[in-house]
C-alpha positions as CSV (number, residue, x, y, z in Angstrom):
1,M,11.8,30.1,7.2
2,T,8.9,30.6,9.5
3,D,7.1,27.7,11.2
4,T,4.2,28.6,9.7
5,M,5.6,28.4,6.0
6,K,7.1,25.0,7.2
7,N,3.7,24.4,8.2
8,R,1.8,25.2,5.0
9,W,4.9,23.5,2.5
10,A,4.3,19.9,4.5
11,Y,0.0,20.7,4.6
12,A,0.8,21.2,0.2
13,A,3.1,18.3,0.9
14,L,0.1,16.0,1.8
15,G,-2.1,16.7,-0.2
16,L,0.1,16.3,-3.0
17,G,0.9,12.6,-1.7
18,V,-2.2,11.8,-1.5
19,I,-3.1,12.6,-4.9
20,I,-0.1,10.3,-6.2
21,V,-1.1,7.9,-4.1
22,S,-4.6,7.8,-5.0
23,S,-4.0,7.9,-8.5
24,S,-1.8,4.1,-8.4
25,S,-5.3,2.0,-8.6
26,I,-6.2,4.4,-11.5
27,M,-3.1,3.7,-13.4
28,T,-3.5,-0.2,-12.5
29,R,-6.8,-0.3,-14.7
30,Y,-5.2,1.4,-17.3
31,A,-2.4,-0.8,-17.8
32,Q,-4.8,-3.6,-17.2
33,A,-7.0,-2.2,-20.1
34,A,-3.9,-1.6,-22.1
35,G,-3.5,-5.5,-21.9
36,V,-1.0,-6.3,-19.8
37,S,-2.1,-9.0,-16.7
38,S,-2.2,-8.4,-13.2
39,L,1.1,-10.1,-12.2
40,S,2.9,-8.6,-14.9
41,I,1.9,-5.3,-13.6
42,A,2.9,-6.0,-10.1
43,A,5.8,-7.3,-11.0
44,I,7.3,-4.7,-13.4
45,R,6.3,-2.1,-10.9
46,L,8.7,-3.9,-8.8
47,I,11.3,-4.3,-10.9
48,L,11.1,-1.2,-12.0
49,A,11.6,0.4,-8.6
50,A,14.6,-1.8,-7.7
51,I,16.5,-0.5,-10.3
52,V,15.7,3.2,-10.2
53,L,17.0,2.8,-6.2
54,T,19.8,0.4,-7.0
55,P,22.6,2.8,-7.9
56,F,21.6,5.0,-5.4
57,A,21.6,2.3,-2.5
58,L,25.0,0.6,-4.1
59,A,26.8,4.2,-4.4
60,Q,25.5,5.5,-0.5
61,K,24.8,2.0,1.3
62,S,26.8,-0.8,-0.2
63,A,29.4,-1.2,3.3
64,E,26.5,-1.3,5.1
65,I,24.4,-4.2,2.7
66,R,27.7,-5.7,2.6
67,A,27.3,-6.1,6.3
68,L,23.9,-7.2,7.4
69,P,23.8,-10.5,9.2
70,K,22.2,-13.3,7.5
71,R,19.6,-13.6,10.1
72,D,18.7,-10.1,8.9
73,L,18.9,-10.4,5.2
74,V,16.9,-13.7,5.5
75,L,14.2,-11.2,7.1
76,A,14.9,-8.6,4.6
77,I,13.9,-11.5,2.0
78,A,11.2,-12.4,3.5
79,A,9.7,-8.6,3.7
80,G,10.1,-8.4,0.8
81,G,8.4,-11.7,-0.2
82,L,5.2,-10.6,2.0
83,L,5.4,-7.1,-0.4
84,A,5.6,-9.1,-3.7
85,A,2.3,-11.1,-2.3
86,H,0.5,-7.9,-1.5
87,F,0.6,-6.6,-4.6
88,A,-0.4,-9.1,-6.6
89,T,-2.9,-9.7,-4.8
90,W,-4.1,-6.5,-4.8
91,I,-3.4,-5.2,-7.8
92,S,-5.7,-8.4,-9.3
93,S,-8.4,-7.9,-6.7
94,L,-8.8,-4.4,-9.2
95,A,-9.9,-6.7,-12.0
96,Y,-12.7,-7.7,-10.3
97,T,-14.2,-5.4,-8.2
98,S,-14.6,-1.7,-7.9
99,V,-11.9,0.7,-7.1
100,A,-13.4,2.4,-4.1
101,S,-13.9,-1.3,-2.5
102,S,-10.3,-2.6,-3.4
103,T,-8.3,0.7,-1.6
104,A,-10.7,0.6,1.5
105,L,-10.0,-2.8,2.0
106,V,-6.2,-2.8,1.3
107,T,-5.5,0.4,3.5
108,T,-6.8,-1.8,7.1
109,N,-3.3,-3.2,7.2
110,P,-2.9,-0.4,10.8
111,I,-5.9,-3.0,12.0
112,W,-4.3,-6.3,11.6
113,I,-1.0,-4.6,12.8
114,A,-2.2,-3.0,15.9
115,V,-4.0,-6.6,16.7
116,A,-0.4,-8.3,15.8
117,S,0.8,-6.3,19.1
118,V,-1.8,-7.8,21.3
119,V,-1.5,-11.4,19.9
120,I,1.9,-11.9,19.0
121,F,3.2,-8.7,21.5
122,Q,1.1,-9.4,23.9
123,E,0.6,-6.0,24.6
124,R,-2.7,-4.6,26.2
125,M,-6.1,-4.6,24.3
126,R,-6.9,-1.0,24.0
127,K,-10.1,0.7,23.9
128,G,-9.3,2.3,20.6
129,L,-8.6,-0.9,19.5
130,I,-11.8,-2.5,20.0
131,A,-13.7,0.0,18.4
132,A,-11.4,-0.1,15.5
133,I,-12.0,-3.3,15.3
134,G,-15.5,-3.1,15.7
135,F,-16.2,0.0,12.9
136,A,-13.8,-1.9,10.2
137,L,-15.7,-5.5,10.5
138,C,-18.9,-4.0,10.3
139,G,-17.6,-1.7,7.6
140,S,-15.8,-5.1,5.3
141,V,-19.1,-6.4,6.1
142,L,-21.3,-4.3,4.7
143,I,-18.5,-3.5,1.6
144,F,-19.1,-7.5,0.8
145,L,-23.1,-7.2,0.9
146,A,-22.8,-4.5,-1.2
147,E,-24.0,-5.6,-4.7
148,G,-23.3,-2.6,-6.8
149,G,-19.8,-0.8,-7.4
150,S,-18.3,-2.9,-9.9
151,G,-18.0,-0.7,-12.7
152,S,-17.2,-0.4,-16.3
153,G,-13.6,-0.2,-15.6
154,S,-13.7,-4.0,-14.1
155,A,-13.1,-6.4,-16.8
156,Q,-13.9,-9.5,-14.8
157,P,-16.7,-8.3,-12.4
158,D,-16.4,-10.2,-9.3
159,P,-16.8,-8.3,-6.1
160,Q,-16.4,-11.0,-3.5
161,L,-13.3,-12.5,-5.1
162,G,-11.6,-8.9,-5.9
163,N,-12.7,-7.7,-2.3
164,T,-11.0,-10.9,-0.4
165,L,-8.1,-10.7,-3.2
166,A,-8.2,-6.9,-1.1
167,L,-8.2,-8.4,2.4
168,I,-5.2,-10.9,1.8
169,G,-3.3,-8.1,0.7
170,S,-3.8,-5.9,3.2
171,I,-3.2,-8.9,5.3
172,A,0.5,-9.4,3.3
173,V,1.7,-5.7,3.9
174,S,1.1,-5.9,7.6
175,G,3.4,-8.8,8.1
176,Y,6.1,-7.1,5.6
177,L,5.3,-3.8,8.4
178,L,5.8,-5.9,11.0
179,I,9.5,-7.3,9.7
180,G,9.9,-3.9,8.4
181,R,9.3,-2.8,12.4
182,S,12.6,-5.1,13.8
183,L,15.3,-4.0,11.0
184,R,14.3,-0.7,10.4
185,R,15.8,-0.3,14.0
186,R,19.6,-1.8,12.5
187,L,18.8,-0.7,8.3
188,S,19.0,2.9,7.0
189,L,15.4,3.4,4.7
190,L,18.0,3.5,1.2
191,A,19.8,-0.2,2.4
192,Y,16.2,-1.8,4.0
193,V,13.8,-0.6,1.2
194,W,16.3,-1.9,-1.7
195,I,16.7,-5.0,-0.2
196,V,12.9,-5.2,-0.2
197,Y,12.1,-4.0,-3.6
198,A,14.7,-5.9,-5.1
199,G,13.7,-9.5,-3.3
200,A,10.0,-8.6,-3.9
201,A,10.9,-8.3,-7.4
202,L,12.8,-10.7,-8.1
203,A,10.1,-13.1,-6.3
204,L,7.2,-11.6,-8.5
205,L,10.0,-12.2,-11.6
206,V,9.9,-16.0,-10.9
207,V,6.5,-15.9,-10.6
208,A,5.6,-14.5,-13.5
209,L,8.3,-16.4,-15.9
210,I,6.4,-20.1,-14.0
211,A,3.2,-18.8,-15.1
212,Q,4.2,-17.4,-18.3
213,E,3.2,-14.2,-17.7
214,P,4.8,-11.4,-20.1
215,L,6.5,-8.9,-19.1
216,W,7.5,-7.0,-22.1
217,G,5.8,-6.5,-26.0
218,F,3.3,-3.7,-24.8
219,S,2.1,-1.3,-26.6
220,A,4.1,2.6,-26.2
221,T,0.5,3.2,-23.5
222,A,0.8,0.1,-21.5
223,W,4.5,1.6,-20.8
224,A,3.7,5.2,-20.2
225,F,1.1,3.6,-17.3
226,L,3.8,1.1,-15.7
227,I,6.5,3.4,-15.4
228,A,4.5,6.2,-14.2
229,I,2.9,3.8,-11.4
230,A,7.0,2.6,-10.6
231,L,7.9,6.4,-10.4
232,G,5.2,7.7,-8.8
233,P,3.2,6.2,-6.1
234,Q,5.6,3.4,-5.4
235,L,8.7,5.7,-5.1
236,M,7.3,9.1,-4.9
237,G,3.4,8.8,-3.3
238,H,4.7,8.0,-0.2
239,T,8.6,9.8,0.2
240,V,6.3,12.7,0.8
241,F,5.1,11.6,3.9
242,N,8.1,10.1,4.9
243,W,9.6,14.1,4.4
244,A,6.3,15.5,6.2
245,L,6.2,13.7,9.2
246,K,9.6,15.6,10.3
247,R,7.1,19.0,10.0
248,V,3.3,17.6,11.7
249,S,2.0,15.0,13.2
250,A,2.6,11.1,12.3
251,T,-1.5,11.6,13.9
252,L,-2.3,14.0,10.8
253,I,-0.2,12.1,8.1
254,A,-2.5,8.4,9.1
255,L,-5.6,10.8,8.3
256,A,-4.3,12.3,4.9
257,I,-2.8,8.6,4.3
258,L,-7.3,7.8,4.5
259,G,-7.2,10.3,1.6
260,E,-6.2,7.8,-0.7
261,P,-8.9,5.4,-0.9
262,I,-11.2,8.4,-0.9
263,G,-9.4,10.1,-3.2
264,S,-9.2,7.0,-5.4
265,A,-13.5,6.8,-5.0
266,I,-13.6,10.1,-6.4
267,F,-11.2,9.2,-9.9
268,A,-12.8,6.5,-10.1
269,L,-16.2,7.8,-10.2
270,I,-15.1,10.3,-12.8
271,L,-12.9,8.5,-15.2
272,F,-14.7,5.1,-14.8
273,D,-18.8,5.7,-13.5
274,E,-18.3,3.9,-10.8
275,G,-21.3,4.8,-8.7
276,F,-21.5,3.7,-4.8
277,S,-24.8,1.9,-3.6
278,S,-25.7,2.8,0.0
279,L,-24.5,0.2,1.9
280,Q,-21.4,0.6,0.2
281,I,-21.0,4.4,1.2
282,C,-22.2,3.2,4.9
283,G,-19.6,0.7,4.3
284,F,-16.5,2.7,3.4
285,V,-17.6,5.4,6.4
286,L,-17.3,2.7,9.0
287,L,-14.2,0.7,7.6
288,L,-12.4,4.6,7.3
289,T,-13.2,5.0,10.9
290,G,-11.8,2.1,12.0
291,I,-8.9,2.6,9.8
292,Y,-8.4,5.3,11.5
293,L,-8.9,4.6,14.9
294,G,-6.7,1.4,14.5
295,A,-3.9,3.7,13.5
296,R,-4.2,6.2,16.2
297,S,-3.7,2.8,18.7
298,E,-0.7,1.3,16.8
299,Q,1.1,4.7,17.0
300,G,0.1,4.6,20.8
301,S,1.2,1.0,21.1
302,S,5.3,1.1,22.6
303,A,5.5,-1.8,19.6
304,K,4.9,1.2,17.3
305,V,5.9,0.6,14.0
306,E,8.9,3.0,12.6
307,S,7.5,5.8,10.7
308,G,9.6,5.6,7.8
309,A,9.0,1.7,6.9
310,A,5.2,2.3,7.6
311,Q,5.3,5.1,4.8
312,E,6.9,2.9,2.6
313,S,4.1,0.4,2.5
314,A,2.6,-0.3,-0.2
315,N,-0.6,0.4,-0.6
316,A,-0.1,3.0,-2.9
């Protein structure tokens, strides 16, 4: 196969990946409408993903997992806890604010990671990062100030609460990726993802049981959406981005991932009739510009998040 054909397949795969990941918030909304609580969705999503990965991880990586040092195991469990917090807060945000606002704010993790590279790893503040923070902050403020956008798909519309939960989810997944930066240098992708998913699933299971949230007894429609979320966005969506990384630049991948909030917003407009105010549109443009500049700045950093771990993030 020629390089041109390989690139065409990579571009097609990127488009497919964006569509799959963009469907996550939409299917989550449908699951909520089918009577599944946000915490239950988060728990079941990770439980199903961990179950699917378990036979592959144990068959191929059991020796690596058994030989894992105690310190790395603790870090992996901590990463799982942060991933659990990400899904619990972000999925909850979809019950209170618009899909567009939620997905735009939760994808600000490149900004938080780039800032952490300066604050934690004491790297030089790049001009691109300064611009990224400025754009992202201005965009976030406009989204928070926007009155509209809760939409008919939101059962208990409270945009301020929903937007705050989405930002907390973004910060949580940034911590997950920062831990992954260290662990992925020593662990294979499958071993790392399985431990983290299993840890996140266990954490959410415990919280769901304490909160007395049901994890079974749902309708067939609800289970269809729950399974689709686990198999689609959770396991397939970002795997496509990982595959494409060997064929196109990481910058192009970062740009493609920005298609998630755009794709989600389009789906929500069509399916939930979620329109946008002019203030929201301005906020989205500024925020997405900031995210892209932040991703560019973080990719140029010597403390770059290892590509495989980054693409396994969650946001989707």
